[in-house]
C-alpha positions in Angstrom: 149.4 -74.0 -42.2 148.5 -74.6 -38.6 147.7 -78.3 -38.2 146.6 -77.9 -34.6 143.5 -75.9 -35.8 142.7 -78.8 -38.4 143.3 -81.3 -35.7 141.0 -79.6 -33.3 138.3 -79.3 -35.9 138.6 -82.9 -36.8 138.2 -83.9 -33.1 135.3 -81.7 -32.7 133.5 -83.1 -35.7 134.1 -86.7 -34.6 132.9 -85.9 -31.1 129.7 -84.4 -32.7 129.3 -87.7 -34.8 129.7 -89.7 -31.7 127.3 -87.7 -29.7 124.7 -88.0 -32.4 125.2 -91.7 -32.7 124.9 -92.1 -28.9 121.7 -90.1 -29.0 120.2 -92.3 -31.7 121.0 -95.4 -29.5 119.5 -93.9 -26.5 116.3 -93.0 -28.4 116.1 -96.5 -29.7 116.3 -97.9 -26.3 113.2 -96.0 -25.1 111.0 -97.0 -28.2 107.7 -97.9 -26.8 106.3 -101.4 -26.9 103.5 -101.7 -29.6 101.1 -104.2 -28.3 97.6 -102.9 -28.7 94.8 -104.1 -26.4 92.1 -105.4 -28.8 94.8 -105.6 -31.6 97.7 -107.6 -32.6 100.6 -108.6 -30.2 103.4 -106.2 -29.7 106.5 -105.8 -31.9 109.3 -106.1 -29.4 111.1 -102.7 -29.0 114.9 -102.4 -29.3 116.6 -104.2 -26.6 113.6 -106.3 -25.5 113.5 -110.1 -25.5 110.5 -112.3 -26.2 110.2 -115.8 -24.7 108.5 -118.6 -26.5 104.8 -118.4 -26.5 102.9 -120.6 -24.1 99.6 -122.1 -25.5 96.7 -122.7 -23.1 93.2 -124.2 -23.5 90.6 -122.9 -21.1 87.8 -125.4 -20.5 84.5 -124.1 -20.9 82.5 -124.2 -17.5 80.1 -127.0 -17.3 81.5 -129.2 -20.1 84.2 -131.8 -20.5 87.6 -130.4 -21.4 87.9 -131.6 -24.9 89.5 -129.8 -27.9 86.0 -128.9 -29.1 84.9 -127.3 -25.9 88.1 -125.4 -25.1 89.0 -121.8 -26.0 92.8 -121.7 -26.9 94.9 -118.6 -26.0 98.6 -118.0 -26.0 100.6 -116.1 -23.4 103.5 -114.2 -25.0 106.1 -112.9 -22.6 108.4 -109.9 -23.5 111.1 -108.4 -21.2 111.8 -104.7 -22.0 115.2 -103.4 -21.9 114.4 -101.6 -18.6 113.5 -105.0 -17.0 109.7 -104.7 -17.1 108.0 -108.0 -18.0 104.9 -107.6 -20.1 102.6 -110.8 -20.6 100.2 -110.6 -23.6 97.2 -112.8 -23.6 96.3 -113.6 -27.2 93.2 -115.3 -28.4 92.9 -117.9 -31.1 91.9 -115.2 -33.5 95.3 -113.4 -32.9 93.8 -110.4 -30.9 95.2 -109.3 -27.6 92.5 -109.6 -24.9 94.6 -109.0 -21.8 98.0 -107.6 -20.8 99.8 -107.9 -17.5 103.2 -106.2 -16.4 105.5 -106.3 -13.5 108.8 -104.5 -13.1 110.9 -101.5 -12.2 109.0 -99.2 -14.5 105.4 -99.0 -15.8 105.4 -99.8 -19.5 104.2 -97.2 -22.1 100.5 -97.5 -21.3 99.4 -95.3 -24.3 101.1 -98.0 -26.7 99.8 -100.8 -24.8 96.2 -99.7 -24.3 96.0 -98.2 -27.9 92.5 -96.8 -28.5 91.5 -97.7 -24.9 93.8 -95.3 -23.5 91.4 -92.3 -23.4 89.0 -94.6 -21.4 91.7 -95.2 -18.9 92.7 -91.7 -18.4 88.9 -90.8 -18.0 88.6 -93.5 -15.4 91.6 -92.1 -13.4 90.1 -88.6 -13.6 86.8 -90.0 -12.3 88.6 -91.9 -9.5 90.6 -88.7 -8.5 87.4 -86.6 -8.6 85.7 -89.0 -6.3 88.2 -88.6 -3.5 90.8 -91.2 -4.7 94.0 -89.7 -4.1 97.4 -91.0 -5.4 98.0 -94.7 -5.1 96.8 -97.9 -6.9 94.6 -97.3 -9.9 91.5 -99.3 -10.6 89.5 -98.5 -13.6 86.6 -100.9 -14.3 84.0 -100.6 -16.9 82.1 -102.9 -19.3 84.6 -102.4 -22.0 88.0 -102.0 -20.2 89.4 -103.0 -16.8 92.8 -101.7 -15.6 94.4 -102.2 -12.3 97.9 -100.8 -11.6 99.9 -100.3 -8.4 103.3 -100.7 -6.6 106.1 -98.3 -5.8 109.2 -97.0 -7.2 111.3 -99.9 -8.7 108.3 -102.5 -8.3 105.2 -101.9 -10.4 102.5 -104.4 -11.4 99.3 -104.1 -13.3 96.8 -105.7 -15.7 94.5 -104.6 -18.4 91.9 -106.6 -20.1 88.7 -106.4 -22.3 86.0 -108.2 -20.4 83.8 -108.8 -23.4 86.9 -110.4 -25.3 87.8 -112.8 -22.6 87.6 -116.4 -24.2 85.1 -118.8 -22.7 86.6 -120.3 -19.6 89.1 -117.4 -19.0 88.6 -115.2 -16.0 90.3 -112.0 -14.9 92.5 -113.8 -12.4 94.0 -115.7 -15.3 95.7 -112.5 -16.6 98.8 -112.0 -14.4 
């Protein structure tokens, strides 16, 4: 019996198993982040790190900053495996009302924007149809605001729900 043929077959099978395992690890690394604007905070994808949440109290304009007149919210920071940092702004009810990002790649916007993604796409199409070429994106409506820009290796953006901003929180707080 020729052992070189068996040895070749074994090496080939081992190489295929190794390739399959590598492919699975690669796919896990590009798993999208699952924060849904208007929903629960993201489940950190494979390879991401989550920092401790930071709680804030936004004072309601025109009143003393007491516990009864402040709207609490939390900023949860997740650093994705590709280096992009995503800040989620979570209201006292546990709902994400704003998201901001910065880093070498734009995060998975369909996952981050959830059911608001079609409104975002429509806003971009309207911007392009009205003479807006390539470049920074600004979609502003009563239900959704998204601003995104940057260049290769350095992207920034924010998305928020104007009607869901807690009392005392402004768009400039989402960064």
